[in-house]
N, C-alpha and C positions, 0 to 999 in steps of 0.2 A: 534606505534602499528597499524597494518593494520586493515582497516575496514572489516566488515563481507563480503562485496561485493568483496573487493580485495582478501580476503582469498578464497572465493568460486570460483571466476573466474580464479585465478592464472595468468598465462601469458596472457590470453585473455583479462584481464583488460586493457592492453596497447592498445588494438584495439579499445577501445571506443573513441569517440570524446573527445578532451581535456576538454571541458566544462562538459561533462558527467562524466569524470574521477574526475574532481574537485568536482562535486556534490556528488559523492559516496565515496570519499576517506577520510572521516573524521570519527573519533571514539570518544569515551568518553573522551579520553585524550587530544583532540584538543580544547576543550572548545569553540566550535562554533556550530551554528545551521543554517540550510538552511531554508529560508522562500521564497516562491514563490507566486506571486499574478498575476492574469490574468483573462481570460475569457474562459469559455467552450462554444465554438460556438454551440455545440449541446449536450444536455443531453437527452437521450432517454430511453424508456422502451418498453418491449415486449407487446404482445397482452393483452387484458383486463384480461384474466384469470391468468396472472402472477402477477397482482397487490396485491392479498392477500399474496403471497409469499414475495413481496417486503415490505409490511407493517410489516411483522414479524420481520424484522431487525431494525425497528425504535428505539425500546427501548434500544438496545445495540449498536447503531450507526454503523450498517453494511450496510443496504440497506434503500432505501426510494422510495416512489411511484411517486414523481414528475418528470416532464420532462419539457424541455424548450430550448430556444435559447438564446445565448449571456448571459449566467449566470455568474455573478462574482464568482471568484474561489480563494481559498487560500490553500496552502499546507505548512505544517511545519514538518521538520525532525530534531529530537533531538537524540543525542546518549548518552547513560548512561549505567551503570552497574546495572542490576536489582537485587532485593533482593536475587536471587538465584545465583548471581555471573556471570551472562551471559551478554556479550556485546549485547546491544539492540538498535535498531533504531526505532523511532516512525514515523508513516505516518499519519498525522492529516490532513484531507481534509474537507473543508467547501465549500458548494454550497449555494450562497445567492439567493434563489428564492424570488419573490415578497412578498409572504406571510410567508415564513419560511426559516430559514437557516438550511440546512440538513447536516448531518455528515456521513463520511465514513472513519472510523479510524482503524488502525491496528498497531501492533508492530512486528518487525522481529528480529530473532536471526539466528545464523548459528549453525546448529546441526552437530557435528562431527559424532555422532552415525548414523544419517540418511543420512549424506553426502550431505546435501542441506540446503538452507535457509528455515526456518519454519516461516510462517506468522500466527500470532495469530490475529484473527479478533475481532473487537469490544472492548467494555469497560471491559469485564471480561475474555478475552482470552479463551473463551469456545469453539472456533472452531480453530483447528490447521491445517494448510494447507502446504503441501510440495510445494516449489517453484523451478522451473527450470529456470536458468538464461542462456541467450545467447546474443552474440553481433550481431547486425544486420549489413547489408551491408553498411548502412549510419553511422555506429558508434554509433547507439542507443543501449539501453538495452531492451531486450525482456524478460518478465516474464510470465511464464505459470504455472498455478496451476495443481497439481497432486493429490495424495492421501490426503483425508481430514478426520479429526477425531473430534468427539464431546467430550468435557471434561466439566463435571459439577458435583462438589462434588465427590461422589464415583462412579458416572455413567460415563462410558467411553466406546466408541465404534467407529469403523470405519464407516464412511458414505458410503453406497453403491454408486457407480458411478451414478446410475440413480437418486439419490437424491442430487447430488452435484451441486454446482454452480462453473463452470469452467471458470476461468478468463484468458484472453489473453491481455497482456498489452505491449505497446511499448512506451518508452520515448526517445526522441532524441533532438539534438540541431540543429536549423535552422540558419545557418550562414547568409543567405541573409536577414532574418527578425530579426536576433539577439535576438532570444527568444528560450525557451524550448517549445517543443510540446509533447503532450501526446494523446494516443488513447487507450481506454479501452473497451473491449467487454466481457460480462459475459453471459454464456450460460448454459443451462441444457440439458442433452441428450434427455429428454422427452419433456419438454416445449419449447425448442429452445432458442432463444435470450431472455434474461431476462432484462438486462439494460446495459448501457454503456455511455461513454462520450468522447468528443474529443475537444481539444482546445490548448491554449498556455498560457505561463506565463513568467514573468521576475523574476529574482532572486535577493535577498539580503542576506547577511550573518550577523548573530548576534554573538557577543562574550558573552558567559555566561558559568558558571560552571554548572555541573549537578544539583546542589541544586537549581539553578535558573530556571530550566525547569518548566513552568506553570503546575499547578495541572491538568488542563483539558487535557493536552497532555499525561498524564500517565494513564495506565489502573487501574481500581479499584481493580483488583486482578491479581496476577502473577501466571500462571499455570506452575507447574514443569514438567508435562508430555508433551513430545514432540510428 
């Protein structure tokens, strides 16, 4: 079974660096998980007036107001079939600041109807974001967010672009340093740069069946609306 990233990129998937291909080429049938541990050399936030916005995401593990240097980092990717029958990949990110460990979590599916990857942010999948994938010149994967929708109970609406948090992410493999590298920048058209981080990590693979995925890595609610 092809992963959601192989399905979305098609022939372009082969243009990725071999280690990035390996990282993204597993599905729920492969019974394996990707775990990366490393250091974010820089975790930053925008001007002081962006902090209330960043605090809003704490409860559902989307954003956080801390910043720092050389922050220990862990990322976990698990693949499973969600209760709605969709192939799903988790993105569980942990930043170990001196006083708190902060979370930035999401789950991704491939939507045939929308023709893209859909990224559900946070613990309750209440924000759905269209993701555009592209291969960079160095064989990395670039992810850029597009249209965003709010989903909460019977309430559902598209977020105006002026209220959206637009992410630009690149992950690549550094052959010389033998590690994965990542760069994330999140902006708002009005407030400007909101937050971001950059650093590196090493990878290990775990063998497990979907029933063994830890509970903290799964959303508390699965949203059917894409």
